[in-house]
C-alpha positions as CSV (number, residue, x, y, z in Angstrom):
1,X,20.9,17.5,-9.0
2,X,19.9,13.9,-8.7
3,X,18.3,12.2,-11.7
4,X,14.6,13.1,-12.2
5,X,14.7,15.9,-9.6
6,X,14.1,18.5,-12.2
7,X,10.8,16.9,-13.3
8,X,9.4,17.4,-9.8
9,X,10.8,20.8,-8.8
10,X,9.3,23.7,-10.7
11,X,11.7,26.6,-10.0
12,X,15.2,25.1,-10.2
13,X,17.7,24.7,-7.5
14,X,17.0,25.6,-3.9
15,X,19.4,27.1,-1.5
16,X,19.9,24.7,1.4
17,X,21.3,25.2,4.9
18,X,24.3,23.0,5.7
19,X,23.5,21.0,8.8
20,X,26.2,18.6,9.9
21,X,25.0,15.1,10.8
22,X,27.6,13.2,12.7
23,X,28.0,9.4,12.3
24,X,29.7,7.6,15.2
25,X,32.0,4.7,14.8
26,X,30.7,1.3,14.0
27,X,29.1,-0.2,17.1
28,X,29.7,-3.8,16.0
29,X,28.3,-6.5,18.4
30,X,27.8,-3.8,21.1
31,X,25.1,-2.1,19.2
32,X,22.0,-1.3,21.3
33,X,19.2,-2.3,19.1
34,X,16.6,-0.5,21.3
35,X,18.4,2.8,20.6
36,X,16.9,4.1,17.4
37,X,19.5,6.8,17.0
38,X,22.4,4.4,17.4
39,X,20.9,2.0,14.9
40,X,20.2,4.9,12.4
41,X,23.9,5.9,12.6
42,X,25.0,2.3,12.1
43,X,22.8,2.1,9.0
44,X,24.2,5.4,7.7
45,X,27.7,4.2,8.1
46,X,27.1,1.1,6.0
47,X,25.3,3.1,3.3
48,X,28.0,5.8,3.2
49,X,30.7,3.2,3.0
50,X,29.0,1.6,0.0
51,X,28.7,5.0,-1.7
52,X,32.3,5.9,-1.0
53,X,33.4,2.5,-2.5
54,X,31.6,3.5,-5.7
55,X,33.4,6.8,-6.0
56,X,30.7,9.2,-4.9
57,X,30.1,11.3,-1.9
58,X,26.8,12.1,-0.1
59,X,24.8,15.3,-0.3
60,X,24.6,17.6,2.7
61,X,21.7,17.6,5.1
62,X,18.4,19.2,3.9
63,X,17.5,22.6,5.3
64,X,15.2,22.8,8.3
65,X,12.3,23.9,6.1
66,X,12.8,21.1,3.6
67,X,13.2,18.5,6.4
68,X,10.1,19.6,8.2
69,X,8.0,19.5,5.0
70,X,9.3,16.1,4.0
71,X,8.8,14.7,7.5
72,X,5.3,16.1,8.0
73,X,4.2,14.7,4.6
74,X,5.7,11.3,5.4
75,X,4.4,10.9,8.9
76,X,1.1,12.7,9.0
77,X,0.3,13.0,5.3
78,X,0.1,16.8,4.8
79,X,2.3,19.9,4.5
80,X,3.2,21.8,7.7
81,X,1.4,24.9,8.6
82,X,3.1,28.3,8.7
83,X,2.9,28.3,12.5
84,X,4.5,24.9,12.7
85,X,7.3,26.0,10.5
86,X,7.8,29.2,12.5
87,X,7.9,27.4,15.9
88,X,10.2,24.7,14.5
89,X,12.6,27.3,13.0
90,X,12.8,29.2,16.3
91,X,13.5,26.0,18.4
92,X,17.2,26.1,19.5
93,X,17.2,22.5,20.6
94,X,20.0,20.6,18.8
95,X,17.8,17.5,19.0
96,X,14.8,19.2,17.6
97,X,14.6,16.9,14.5
98,X,14.2,13.8,16.7
99,X,11.8,15.7,18.9
100,X,9.7,16.6,15.9
101,X,9.8,13.0,14.7
102,X,8.5,11.7,18.0
103,X,5.8,14.4,18.2
104,X,4.4,13.6,14.7
105,X,4.4,9.8,15.3
106,X,2.5,10.3,18.6
107,X,-0.3,12.3,16.8
108,X,-3.6,10.9,15.6
109,X,-2.8,12.0,12.0
110,X,0.1,9.6,11.9
111,X,-2.3,6.6,12.3
112,X,-4.8,8.1,9.9
113,X,-2.1,8.7,7.2
114,X,-0.6,5.2,7.4
115,X,-3.9,3.4,7.6
116,X,-4.9,5.1,4.4
117,X,-1.6,4.0,2.9
118,X,-2.2,0.3,3.7
119,X,-5.8,0.6,2.5
120,X,-4.4,1.6,-0.9
121,X,-1.8,-1.2,-0.8
122,X,-4.5,-3.8,-0.1
123,X,-7.4,-2.7,-2.3
124,X,-5.4,-1.5,-5.3
125,X,-5.1,-5.1,-6.4
126,X,-8.4,-6.5,-5.0
127,X,-10.0,-9.1,-7.3
128,X,-13.5,-8.0,-6.1
129,X,-14.1,-4.3,-6.9
130,X,-17.0,-4.1,-4.4
131,X,-14.7,-5.0,-1.5
132,X,-13.3,-1.5,-1.1
133,X,-16.7,0.1,-1.6
134,X,-18.3,-2.1,1.2
135,X,-15.4,-2.4,3.7
136,X,-12.5,0.1,3.3
137,X,-13.8,2.3,6.1
138,X,-14.0,-0.6,8.5
139,X,-10.4,-1.7,7.5
140,X,-9.0,1.9,7.9
141,X,-10.6,2.3,11.4
142,X,-9.4,-1.1,12.5
143,X,-5.8,-0.4,11.3
144,X,-5.8,3.1,12.7
145,X,-6.7,1.8,16.2
146,X,-3.8,-0.8,15.9
147,X,-1.3,1.8,14.7
148,X,-2.3,4.2,17.6
149,X,-1.8,1.3,20.0
150,X,1.5,0.4,18.3
151,X,0.4,-3.2,17.9
152,X,3.4,-5.2,16.6
153,X,3.4,-5.9,12.9
154,X,3.4,-9.6,13.4
155,X,0.2,-9.4,15.4
156,X,-1.5,-7.3,12.7
157,X,-0.4,-9.8,10.0
158,X,-1.6,-12.7,12.0
159,X,-5.0,-11.2,12.5
160,X,-5.4,-10.6,8.8
161,X,-4.3,-14.1,7.8
162,X,-6.5,-15.8,10.4
163,X,-9.5,-13.4,10.3
164,X,-13.2,-14.5,10.2
165,X,-16.5,-12.9,10.9
166,X,-18.7,-10.0,9.6
167,X,-16.7,-7.9,7.2
168,X,-18.5,-4.7,8.3
169,X,-17.4,-5.2,11.9
170,X,-13.9,-6.7,11.6
171,X,-11.4,-4.9,9.5
172,X,-8.9,-7.8,9.7
173,X,-11.1,-9.6,7.2
174,X,-10.2,-7.2,4.5
175,X,-7.5,-9.2,2.7
176,X,-9.6,-12.4,2.4
177,X,-12.8,-10.4,1.5
178,X,-10.9,-8.4,-1.2
179,X,-10.1,-11.7,-2.9
180,X,-13.4,-13.5,-2.3
181,X,-11.7,-16.3,-0.4
182,X,-9.9,-17.5,-3.5
183,X,-6.9,-19.6,-2.3
184,X,-4.6,-18.5,-5.2
185,X,-5.4,-14.8,-4.9
186,X,-5.0,-14.9,-1.1
187,X,-1.7,-16.7,-1.4
188,X,-0.4,-14.1,-3.9
189,X,-1.3,-11.2,-1.6
190,X,-0.1,-12.8,1.6
191,X,3.3,-13.4,0.1
192,X,3.4,-10.1,-1.7
193,X,2.3,-7.8,1.2
194,X,3.9,-9.7,4.2
195,X,7.0,-11.2,2.5
196,X,7.6,-8.9,-0.4
197,X,7.7,-11.9,-2.8
198,X,5.8,-12.4,-6.0
199,X,5.2,-16.1,-5.7
200,X,2.2,-15.9,-8.0
201,X,4.6,-16.0,-10.9
202,X,4.9,-19.7,-10.1
203,X,1.2,-20.4,-10.5
204,X,1.4,-22.1,-13.9
205,X,5.1,-22.9,-14.1
206,X,8.2,-22.7,-11.9
207,X,9.2,-19.0,-11.2
208,X,11.1,-17.7,-14.2
209,X,13.5,-15.5,-12.2
210,X,13.6,-17.0,-8.8
211,X,13.9,-20.4,-7.0
212,X,10.2,-20.9,-6.2
213,X,8.5,-23.8,-7.9
214,X,4.9,-24.3,-9.1
215,X,4.4,-27.0,-6.5
216,X,5.5,-24.6,-3.8
217,X,2.9,-22.0,-4.9
218,X,0.1,-24.5,-4.8
219,X,1.2,-26.0,-1.5
220,X,0.9,-22.4,-0.1
221,X,-2.6,-22.1,-1.7
222,X,-3.5,-25.3,0.1
223,X,-3.6,-23.3,3.4
224,X,-6.8,-21.6,2.2
225,X,-9.4,-23.9,0.6
226,X,-11.4,-24.1,3.8
227,X,-12.0,-20.4,4.2
228,X,-14.9,-18.8,2.3
229,X,-16.8,-15.5,1.8
230,X,-20.5,-16.1,2.4
231,X,-23.5,-13.8,2.3
232,X,-25.4,-13.6,5.5
233,X,-29.1,-13.8,5.5
234,X,-30.8,-10.8,7.0
235,X,-34.3,-9.6,7.4
236,X,-33.7,-6.4,5.4
237,X,-31.2,-3.8,4.4
238,X,-28.0,-4.2,2.3
239,X,-26.3,-7.5,1.7
240,X,-24.0,-8.6,4.5
241,X,-20.9,-10.7,4.0
242,X,-18.8,-12.8,6.4
243,X,-15.6,-14.8,6.4
244,X,-16.3,-18.4,7.5
245,X,-14.5,-21.7,7.8
246,X,-15.9,-24.7,6.0
247,X,-14.1,-27.7,7.4
248,X,-16.4,-30.4,6.0
249,X,-17.8,-30.5,2.5
250,X,-21.5,-31.0,2.3
251,X,-22.7,-33.7,-0.1
252,X,-26.4,-33.3,0.4
253,X,-27.1,-30.6,-2.2
254,X,-27.0,-31.0,-5.9
255,X,-24.4,-28.3,-6.3
256,X,-22.0,-29.9,-3.8
257,X,-22.5,-33.2,-5.7
258,X,-21.0,-31.6,-8.8
259,X,-17.6,-31.9,-7.1
260,X,-17.5,-35.5,-8.2
261,X,-19.2,-35.7,-11.6
262,X,-18.3,-39.4,-12.2
263,X,-19.9,-40.5,-9.0
264,X,-22.9,-38.3,-9.7
265,X,-23.5,-39.9,-13.1
266,X,-23.1,-43.5,-11.7
267,X,-25.7,-42.7,-9.0
268,X,-28.3,-41.2,-11.2
269,X,-27.8,-43.0,-14.5
270,X,-30.7,-45.5,-14.7
271,X,-30.5,-46.7,-18.3
272,X,-26.7,-47.3,-18.3
273,X,-25.8,-44.8,-21.1
274,X,-23.4,-43.0,-18.7
275,X,-25.4,-39.8,-19.0
276,X,-28.1,-38.0,-16.9
277,X,-31.3,-36.9,-18.5
278,X,-34.2,-34.8,-17.1
279,X,-36.3,-38.0,-16.5
280,X,-33.5,-39.5,-14.4
281,X,-33.3,-36.6,-12.0
282,X,-37.0,-36.5,-11.3
283,X,-37.5,-37.0,-7.6
284,X,-34.0,-35.7,-6.8
285,X,-35.2,-32.3,-5.6
286,X,-31.9,-30.9,-4.5
287,X,-30.2,-31.7,-7.8
288,X,-33.3,-31.3,-10.1
289,X,-33.4,-27.6,-9.3
290,X,-30.0,-27.1,-10.9
291,X,-30.4,-29.5,-13.8
292,X,-32.0,-27.2,-16.4
293,X,-29.4,-24.6,-15.8
294,X,-26.6,-27.1,-16.0
295,X,-28.1,-28.6,-19.2
296,X,-28.1,-25.1,-20.8
297,X,-24.4,-24.6,-19.9
298,X,-23.1,-28.1,-20.5
299,X,-25.0,-29.9,-23.2
300,X,-22.5,-29.5,-26.0
301,X,-23.9,-32.1,-28.4
302,X,-27.6,-31.2,-28.0
303,X,-28.8,-34.7,-26.8
304,X,-30.6,-33.2,-23.7
305,X,-28.4,-35.2,-21.4
306,X,-25.2,-34.6,-19.4
307,X,-22.1,-36.8,-19.3
308,X,-19.5,-36.7,-16.5
309,X,-17.1,-34.9,-18.8
310,X,-19.7,-32.3,-19.7
311,X,-20.5,-31.6,-16.0
312,X,-16.8,-31.3,-15.1
313,X,-16.4,-28.6,-17.8
314,X,-19.2,-26.4,-16.6
315,X,-17.9,-23.2,-15.0
316,X,-19.5,-22.8,-11.6
317,X,-20.2,-19.5,-9.9
318,X,-17.6,-18.1,-7.5
319,X,-14.4,-18.2,-9.6
320,X,-15.0,-21.8,-10.9
321,X,-14.5,-23.2,-7.4
322,X,-16.2,-26.5,-6.8
323,X,-17.5,-27.5,-3.3
324,X,-14.4,-29.0,-1.6
325,X,-12.4,-28.6,1.5
326,X,-9.2,-29.7,-0.2
327,X,-7.0,-28.0,-2.7
328,X,-6.0,-29.4,-6.0
329,X,-3.2,-28.2,-8.2
330,X,-4.7,-27.8,-11.8
331,X,-3.6,-30.2,-14.5
332,X,-2.4,-27.8,-17.2
333,X,-2.7,-30.5,-19.9
334,X,-6.3,-31.3,-18.9
335,X,-7.9,-28.3,-17.3
336,X,-11.2,-30.2,-16.7
337,X,-9.5,-32.8,-14.6
338,X,-9.6,-32.7,-10.9
339,X,-5.9,-32.1,-10.5
340,X,-3.3,-33.1,-7.9
341,X,-4.3,-33.1,-4.2
342,X,-2.0,-30.7,-2.4
343,X,-1.2,-30.6,1.3
344,X,-0.2,-27.2,2.9
345,X,3.5,-26.4,3.1
346,X,5.3,-23.1,3.6
347,X,7.7,-22.4,0.8
348,X,10.3,-20.6,2.9
349,X,11.1,-23.2,5.6
350,X,9.7,-26.1,3.6
351,X,7.5,-27.0,6.7
352,X,4.7,-29.3,5.8
353,X,1.3,-29.4,7.6
354,X,-0.4,-32.6,8.6
355,X,-3.5,-33.6,6.7
356,X,-6.9,-33.1,8.3
357,X,-6.3,-29.9,10.1
358,X,-9.2,-27.5,10.3
359,X,-9.2,-24.2,8.5
360,X,-8.3,-22.0,11.5
361,X,-5.5,-24.4,12.5
362,X,-4.1,-24.2,9.0
363,X,-4.2,-20.5,8.8
364,X,-2.8,-20.1,12.3
365,X,0.2,-22.3,11.4
366,X,0.7,-20.2,8.2
367,X,0.7,-17.0,10.2
368,X,3.2,-18.5,12.6
369,X,5.5,-19.4,9.7
370,X,5.1,-16.0,8.0
371,X,5.9,-14.0,11.1
372,X,8.6,-16.3,12.6
373,X,11.7,-14.3,13.5
374,X,13.7,-16.9,11.7
375,X,11.9,-16.0,8.5
376,X,14.0,-13.1,7.2
377,X,11.6,-12.0,4.6
378,X,8.8,-10.9,7.0
379,X,10.9,-8.1,8.6
380,X,12.7,-7.3,5.4
381,X,9.5,-6.8,3.5
382,X,8.1,-4.3,6.0
383,X,11.4,-2.4,6.4
384,X,11.9,-2.2,2.6
385,X,8.4,-0.9,2.0
386,X,8.5,1.8,4.7
387,X,12.0,2.8,3.7
388,X,10.9,3.1,0.1
389,X,7.9,5.1,0.9
390,X,9.9,7.6,3.0
391,X,13.0,7.8,0.9
392,X,11.5,7.4,-2.6
393,X,13.3,4.2,-3.4
394,X,13.8,0.9,-1.6
395,X,16.8,-1.3,-1.0
396,X,14.8,-3.7,-3.3
397,X,12.7,-2.3,-6.1
398,X,9.8,-2.9,-6.7
399,X,9.0,-3.2,-3.0
400,X,6.9,-6.3,-3.4
401,X,9.3,-8.2,-5.7
402,X,12.1,-9.4,-3.4
403,X,13.7,-12.8,-3.3
404,X,17.0,-14.7,-2.8
405,X,18.1,-14.1,-6.4
406,X,17.5,-10.3,-6.1
407,X,20.5,-8.0,-5.4
408,X,19.5,-5.2,-3.0
409,X,21.1,-1.8,-2.8
410,X,23.3,-1.6,0.4
411,X,22.5,-5.2,1.5
412,X,24.3,-4.9,4.8
413,X,22.2,-1.9,5.7
414,X,18.8,-3.5,5.1
415,X,20.0,-6.7,6.9
416,X,20.9,-4.6,10.0
417,X,17.7,-2.6,10.0
418,X,15.6,-5.8,9.5
419,X,17.5,-7.5,12.3
420,X,16.9,-4.6,14.6
421,X,13.2,-4.4,13.7
422,X,12.9,-8.1,14.6
423,X,14.8,-7.7,17.9
424,X,12.4,-4.8,18.8
425,X,9.4,-7.1,18.5
426,X,8.2,-5.7,15.1
427,X,7.7,-2.3,16.8
428,X,6.5,-0.2,13.8
429,X,6.8,3.2,15.5
430,X,10.4,2.3,16.5
431,X,11.1,1.7,12.8
432,X,9.6,5.0,11.7
433,X,11.7,6.9,14.3
434,X,14.9,5.1,13.2
435,X,14.4,5.7,9.5
436,X,13.6,9.4,10.0
437,X,16.7,9.8,12.1
438,X,19.1,8.5,9.4
439,X,21.3,10.9,7.6
440,X,20.1,9.1,4.4
441,X,16.6,10.3,5.0
442,X,17.6,13.8,6.0
443,X,19.8,14.5,2.9
444,X,19.0,17.2,0.4
445,X,18.1,16.5,-3.2
446,X,21.1,18.6,-4.3
447,X,23.9,16.5,-5.7
448,X,27.1,16.1,-3.6
449,X,29.7,18.9,-3.7
450,X,27.6,20.9,-6.2
451,X,28.5,18.4,-9.0
452,X,26.7,18.5,-12.3
453,X,23.7,16.2,-12.8
454,X,24.4,12.6,-12.0
455,X,23.0,10.2,-14.5
456,X,22.9,7.2,-12.2
457,X,23.3,8.4,-8.6
458,X,24.2,5.8,-6.0
459,X,21.1,4.9,-3.9
460,X,20.6,7.2,-1.0
461,X,23.5,9.5,-1.8
462,X,20.9,12.3,-2.0
463,X,17.2,12.5,-1.5
464,X,14.8,11.3,-4.3
465,X,11.9,13.5,-5.2
466,X,8.6,11.6,-5.2
467,X,5.0,12.1,-6.1
468,X,2.6,12.5,-3.3
469,X,-0.3,10.0,-2.8
470,X,-3.8,11.3,-3.3
471,X,-4.5,11.5,0.4
472,X,-1.4,13.6,1.0
473,X,-2.3,16.1,-1.8
474,X,-5.9,16.4,-0.6
475,X,-4.9,16.8,3.1
476,X,-2.4,19.5,2.0
477,X,-5.1,21.4,0.1
478,X,-7.2,21.3,3.2
479,X,-4.3,22.5,5.3
480,X,-3.9,25.5,2.9
481,X,-7.6,26.3,3.2
482,X,-7.7,25.9,7.0
483,X,-10.5,23.4,6.8
484,X,-10.6,20.4,9.2
485,X,-10.8,16.9,7.8
486,X,-13.1,14.2,9.2
487,X,-10.9,12.1,11.5
488,X,-13.0,9.0,11.6
489,X,-13.8,7.0,8.5
490,X,-17.4,5.7,8.4
491,X,-17.5,2.1,9.3
492,X,-18.7,-0.4,6.7
493,X,-18.4,1.9,3.7
494,X,-15.2,3.8,2.9
495,X,-15.5,7.6,2.6
496,X,-13.5,7.5,-0.7
497,X,-16.6,5.9,-2.3
498,X,-19.1,8.5,-1.1
499,X,-20.2,11.4,-3.3
500,X,-18.0,14.1,-1.8
501,X,-15.0,16.2,-2.9
502,X,-12.5,14.0,-1.2
503,X,-14.0,10.9,-2.9
504,X,-13.7,12.5,-6.3
505,X,-10.2,13.7,-5.6
506,X,-9.0,10.4,-4.2
507,X,-10.4,8.4,-7.1
508,X,-8.8,10.7,-9.6
509,X,-5.3,10.9,-8.1
510,X,-5.1,7.5,-6.5
511,X,-2.4,5.0,-7.5
512,X,-1.0,1.7,-6.2
513,X,1.6,2.6,-3.6
514,X,3.6,-0.6,-4.6
515,X,4.3,1.0,-8.0
516,X,7.9,2.2,-8.5
517,X,8.1,6.0,-8.6
518,X,9.5,6.1,-12.1
519,X,6.3,4.4,-13.3
520,X,3.9,6.9,-11.7
521,X,2.7,9.4,-14.3
522,X,0.4,12.3,-14.0
523,X,-2.7,12.4,-16.2
524,X,-4.6,15.1,-18.2
525,X,-7.7,14.8,-16.0
526,X,-5.6,15.4,-12.9
527,X,-4.1,18.5,-14.4
528,X,-7.5,19.8,-15.5
529,X,-8.9,19.2,-12.0
530,X,-6.0,21.2,-10.4
531,X,-6.5,24.0,-12.9
532,X,-10.3,24.3,-12.9
533,X,-11.9,22.6,-9.9
534,X,-14.1,24.5,-7.4
535,X,-11.7,23.4,-4.6
536,X,-8.8,25.3,-6.2
537,X,-11.0,28.3,-7.2
538,X,-12.1,28.8,-3.6
539,X,-8.6,28.2,-2.3
540,X,-6.8,30.8,-4.4
541,X,-9.5,33.5,-4.0
542,X,-8.2,36.9,-2.7
543,X,-11.7,37.8,-1.6
544,X,-13.5,36.7,1.5
545,X,-11.7,35.1,4.5
546,X,-9.6,32.5,2.7
547,X,-5.8,32.1,3.2
548,X,-4.8,34.3,0.2
549,X,-7.3,37.0,1.2
550,X,-5.7,37.1,4.7
551,X,-2.2,37.4,3.3
552,X,-3.1,40.2,0.8
553,X,-4.9,42.2,3.5
554,X,-2.2,41.7,6.2
555,X,0.9,42.5,4.1
556,X,0.8,45.7,2.1
557,X,4.4,45.1,1.0
558,X,4.5,42.8,-2.0
559,X,7.8,41.2,-1.0
560,X,6.4,40.2,2.4
561,X,3.2,38.9,0.9
562,X,5.1,36.8,-1.7
563,X,7.3,35.4,1.0
564,X,4.3,34.5,3.2
565,X,2.6,32.9,0.2
566,X,5.6,30.7,-0.6
567,X,5.8,29.6,3.0
568,X,2.1,28.7,3.0
569,X,2.1,26.7,-0.2
570,X,5.6,25.4,-0.7
571,X,6.8,25.5,2.9
572,X,9.9,27.6,2.0
573,X,11.0,31.1,1.2
574,X,11.1,32.1,-2.5
575,X,14.5,32.2,-4.2
576,X,15.8,35.6,-5.4
577,X,14.9,34.7,-8.9
578,X,11.4,33.6,-7.9
579,X,10.9,36.8,-5.9
580,X,12.0,38.9,-8.8
581,X,9.7,37.2,-11.2
582,X,6.7,37.5,-8.9
583,X,7.5,41.2,-8.1
584,X,7.8,42.0,-11.8
585,X,4.4,40.3,-12.5
586,X,2.7,42.3,-9.8
587,X,4.2,45.6,-11.1
588,X,2.8,44.9,-14.6
589,X,-0.6,43.9,-13.3
590,X,-3.4,46.5,-12.9
591,X,-5.2,44.4,-10.2
592,X,-3.1,43.3,-7.2
593,X,-5.7,40.7,-5.9
594,X,-5.9,39.0,-9.3
595,X,-2.2,39.0,-9.7
596,X,-1.8,37.3,-6.3
597,X,-4.5,34.8,-7.3
598,X,-2.4,34.0,-10.4
599,X,0.7,33.5,-8.4
600,X,-1.0,31.2,-5.9
601,X,-2.6,29.3,-8.7
602,X,0.8,28.7,-10.3
603,X,2.2,27.5,-7.0
604,X,-0.6,25.1,-6.2
605,X,-0.4,23.8,-9.8
606,X,3.4,23.4,-9.7
607,X,4.9,19.9,-9.7
608,X,6.7,20.9,-6.5
609,X,3.4,21.2,-4.6
610,X,2.3,17.6,-5.5
611,X,5.8,16.2,-4.8
612,X,8.0,15.6,-1.8
613,X,11.5,17.1,-2.0
């Protein structure tokens, strides 16, 4: 069995159906990039060639039941129902896997599942904790609509980079709002999410493990000094925020004047001591209002006056950003200095932007550079991220730390898939269909040729068990219970922050989806919740009209009831060993209902239930 599979699978090895997946000959230059099956086979051939060159073989295809569970979790974020499994198992169509892939991608749940995924990607690293509380619902609904319409990924990225307006109404403003318009933070997230590159490592020095320089990081940040998050003034009700462009610095207010302390001191200094006192600001209403507060923060020597140096050192509200429409690279040797004026330039194509452009013009140019088909990192970042989420590991790992000095697994395969994604106009649904149709995606977790455990399996030789995201676990519990989930997320405020069971569950089980699977660990509070929560107690009850009660009443034969219970919870039949263990436990129990409750409790609390096999 592949490395780490045992930690996710509770009851040992499964028995798998051998399903042959043919791989046609290399298509070469005649490859039809629109044909997702043809591209999938080409990708498979490149991967299998690399595996063979390293002396390993590939695992057989996963059984129908394992494939359906894996696919349903990946595409629509829940386990399949028993009826879905039954209908799929009875379908004689040799192309039923591709048919099921298309069906799930066309469903509303597909858009709901993946909008929640991107919500977690974006807000997990937000620098403003209130952003998700105030806006995640708006963002999810906006992205859900775009996914349903199959809007190309380059258009989605462009809207997020160039967004402006009321954050409650426009979900595209999420990225900028989550980082309070801070140029450095926005730069870090734009490159991480849309290019898969951690350029923020070059903030204070040249990148230690890549080619990016400190100057390139701050040239990127220079695209964003003219965008800001501003609180709108309303008559009543909650605070409202908007993303605005500030293309011209105002010099009329005292706070704006702080952007040039030396000039301010020269203007107000009446006695020539190169300082400003309270008497000297009398009559300067706009600055006088700030003076007492600034004096408390900046008067280091207690002389009741402020020098230019003392004013420069005062940390201003809003991330220490001073009123300016230009961007300055900080002077590390003198942090209080103004720094070096930077003009925007894109670090991939080295394209520099003319001075004097307005905020919207700057961000539109950046979006054009980021999404340009000649920029290989844009397509590659999305392909690598979706591949990683569906297969448990990416060509590059971590998914958001790619770069020219990184060596990906099966480089030719990701290059081909990225090229095809680009040629298809960044059609995201095409990419999901293609990945799900690869033999690499459809392999079992069992090691090739029944070998003993492989310490370091070649990437994609067999499936990698992965932990489910919080949304997937909760949706699966709801599927077990037969309860319907709310399809639409409340606008303005995300439902994960409301006081309801889903909120509590999501907050407890949530993790950053960009985190490598090996670094994701369960916690004691999570285990205690699954063992003792009211949700689980109601779910496993053999009384009333719940799922277990229906099974116990319908099947008087214990073997049939156990089999149906395994299908319900784990989407598979029990193994002979599992059936024997459960049957023995039932025989020894004096209360059949309680015994079945114990069995279902153990299945729901197994690592297999909260993982994807």
